[in-house]
N, C-alpha and C positions, 0 to 999 in steps of 0.2 A: 100052728103057726105063730111066729113071732112078730112084734112090731119093734119099731124104733125105739118106744118107750122101754121095751123089755130089754134090748141089748144095751141100752145106755146105763151102764151100771153106776149107782150112786156112791161116791165116797162115803157118804153116811152110813149106807149099809155095810160097809166092811167096817169102819172104825167105831161105828155105834154114836158118832156126834158130827155134827155140822162143822164144816171146815172154816176156820176163822181166818184173819189177817195174819201175816206172818209175823212173829214176835219180832221186835226191834233188837237190833244187835246192841250189846252193851257197850256204853259209851267209856272209850278209852280214857286215860288220863291225858294224853296229849289233846284229845278233841275238847276236854273238858277246860283246859286252860286256854286253848283257841277261843272257846265260846266266852269265856271269862274275859279275854282281851278285847274282843269285839264289843262285850257289853260296856266296858270302862271307855272303850273309844267312842261309842255313842253318846255315852253320859258327857263326855268331854266335849264332844261335838255340840251337843244340846246347849250346854252350860256356856260356852265361850264362843259359839258362831254369831250370836247377834252382836257382840262386841267387835267381833271380826268385821261384820258388815257396816257398822257405823264408825268405825276408826278413823277412816279416810277424812271424814269431815271434821273430827277433834284433830287429826294431825294438821291438816291445813288451816284451823281455825287457831292452833298453837302455833304455827309458822307466820302467818298472815293476819292474825287478829291478836292473841294473847301476847305475844313477843312485842310488837310495836307498841301495844298499849303500856306495857310495862317499862319500855325502854324510853318512850316518849315523857311517862311520868318521872323516870330518873335524870334524863336531860333536862327537863323544865327545873329541876335543882342544882342546875349548873349553868355556869356562862361557856358555851360552846358555839363555834362557828361552824357554817356549813363547810367551808373550806377544809378544818381541821376537825373532823367530828370526834376523834379521839382524844383530843386535848380538852378536858373538862376541868373546869375551875368550880368549887363548890361555893353557891351563893346563897342556898337556902331559897326563901321564899321571896327573894328580891325580884325574879321575873314575873311574880303576881302582882306584888305591890306596883311594880313599872307598868304593868299594862292597865292596872285600875287608875293610876293617875295619868295615863294618856288619853289625851280628848280623842285621838282617832279611833281608840278602841270602842270609847262610848257613842262616837258618831257611827261606827260600823253596827254597834248594838241596837242603836235606833233605827239605822235603815234596815236590819235585818226584820226588827219588829214590823215597821210601817209596810215593808215590802210582803212580808208573810199574810199580815192582815188583808192588804188590797188584793192579793191572789187566793188566798184561802177560802174567804168568805163568798165571793161570786163564784169561785171554783165549784165548790160544794154545792151551792144553790142551784146552779145550770146543771150539774150533775143529777141532782135529785129530780129536777124536772125533765129532763132527757130520760133519765130511768122510767118515770111515771109514764111518759109515753110510749116508751119500747114495751111497757108492760102490758100494753094493749095487743090485741091480735093484728099485727100488720102484716102486708105482704112484703116480701122479701125482708122479713125480720131479720135473718142471718147476716144478710148484708150489711144492714145498718149497725149490727153488732161488731162485725169485723171492721166497718168504717170508723167506729169509735175508738178502736185501737189503734189505727193509723198514726196519729199524732204521737202517742206514745212510744210506739216503735221508730219513729224517725229520730234521727241522729240530733243532738244537741247543737252540733255545730252547724247542720245544715239549716235547723230551724231557726236559730239565731241569726244566721245571715240572710235569711229570707226576712225576716221582721226587722233587721236592720234597714234593709232597702226599703221596706213599707213605711217605717218612721224617720225616713230620711227629711232632713230641713227644706231642702230645696227641690228634690225630686221625689219625694215618696208619695206614695199612693194616698196615705192617711191625710196628709196636709192638702193634697190635692181634692180630696173630698171635703174636707173641712172648707177649704177656699170656695169650693161650689155653693156653700151655704153662707158666704160672708165673712168666715173666720179666717184671720191673719195666720200665717205658716208659724207653727211651733216648735222649738228647738228642743227636740225630743231628748237629744243626747247630753246638753248642757244645762237644762233647767232642771231643778230638784224633782218637783213632782212629776213633770212629764217623763222624766227619765225613769222614775220608779214605777209609773204606771205602765211605761212600755215593757220594761222588764217583767212586770207582773203579768202583763198580756202573753207574754212567751210562756210562762208557767201555767197559766190558765188553759192556753190552748193545747200543751202537752198533756195535762193530767185530768182536764174534765172528763173525757171520755173513760179513762181507767177506773174512776171512782163512779162514774155512770153504771158500768157494767157491776161493780160491787154492789150498788144499790139495788140494780136490777136483780141480781141473785138473792137479795135478802127479801125483795118484794114477792118473788116467785116461791119463797118457803111461807108465805103467809096463808094460814088456812083460808080458803075461799068461804067457810062456813061464817066467818066472821062479817065478810061482804054482804053476804045473803042475809044475815040477822040484821044488819045495819040498814040494808035497803028494805026490809019488811017493816023497820020501824020507821021508815019514811026519810032516809037519810039520802041526800043527793050526792054527787060524785065528790064535790068540793068537802062536803062533809066527812065521807067515807076516808077521804085522803087524810085530814087533819084529825080525824078522831080513830081511824082504824091503821092506816099506813104508817103515820109519824110515830105512833107508840110503839108499833112494832119494829121500827126501824132504829130505835133509840141506842141499843147497843152497836149497831152498825155504824151510826152518825159518830157516834163516840169515838169508835176505831178510826175512821178516816179523817177525823179532826185530830187526833193525836198523830197520825202518820203524816198527815199535811203538815203540821206543826214542826214536826221533827225534821220533813224534807226542805220547809222554810228556813230552818236554823241552819241547814248544812246548804244552801243556795251557793252556787260557785259557778257552774258553766255559762250560764245565761247572763249574769252580769259582766262575766269576764269577756264573752265575746261580743256583747253588745257595743263595746266601744273598745275595738282592738288598739286604736292609736294610744289609748291611755294604759291598757294592760291592767294590772291588779290594783291600781288606784281607785277604780271605781268612778270614772269620769274625772272632768278638769278640777273639780272641787272636792272630790270624795263625796259626791252627792248620792251615789248608789252603790258605795263600797259595803258589802255585806262582811259578816264575821269570816266566812271562807275566804273571801278575798284578802280582809286583812291578815289572816293567818298566811295564806300564801305569800304576800308580800313580804312579811316579816321574815320567813324562813326562807324563800327562794330568790328574791329580788335582794333585800338587805342582808340575807345570809345569817340571821341572827336565829340559829336552830334552837337554841335554849328559850328564848322568849317565843318562837313559834309552838315550841311543846307546850309551853305554859299557857297559850290560848286553845290549844287543841285540848288540854284537860279541863279548861275552863268551859268549853263548848261541851265536853262531855259531862260534866257535872250539872249544867243546864239540862241535857238530854235525861240524867237520871231523876232531875227534879220533875220533868214533864211525865216521866214513866209513874212516879209516885203520885201525881196529881190524878193520872188516869187510873191508878190503882184506887185511889180514894172514892173517886167520882163512879167508877163502875160498881164498886161493892155497894154505895148507896142506892144506885139504880136497881142492882139485883134485890136489894133490902125493900125497896119501895115496890117492887113488883112482886 
């Protein structure tokens, strides 16, 4: 009697060897060339694809960044008017010497410096305090963080117009509050220091929350072991803040100081809209005219494109100087730590 195993004849019994995989067909010359082309295409793709991905940025930078920079540098060496930008007369460095001899330029530089200090120092101190508060476990912490960004997301025009109403001489809420405590009305638009304080207030309102979130992100990256060790050594909350938090935030604080300084040197929208009747003059006596407003006045109001280009390059060199100072200070901080 035969079984199923007996009837299933094995090929190994017939051929004397176990069956293997079918042998690969020989590669033809056509297939070899096709594989070589695919390999070269893959190598080219791996080599050039990263450059293709980043090329849109460099094309936009070339069109809207590098070309205007080079063109304004060339125009700053010529006498050229906005009404005829192609008619250029070579004057060398005369545009630079003229702006350095211009009292309005130095007035704008002083205003830029004072407004920058008045707006940057309180702004960063308030941002540091708010970040320290938000670093605690609070209910609805996400809501508070989003609310911090609301002023930054607000239009400059809308914010400036609201603050113009607040700082109105005869009807503003600020003077109304000051009058309630016996202080006479302040002419926020025509007096020098009040107008600069008012413009700085707009800047502080818009950028404090933004810097607070930067500080908050840096605080959350500080290891908790440092706070626990400080607490075991008997340090209270204030001592932990001054001896643990602040030293850990030094690079971040330096970054925000540099960015705020650059932003203050380019201040334009807030002072322009604070007194729309005076426009780019920055008040009746140029009391809050910044370098940005001075550039705009020379180029688009007086139509001296060559002189405006010289002002733009002067501001650019100032920013380079600020960057060098940032580099030196950051190197010293890294060396000390």
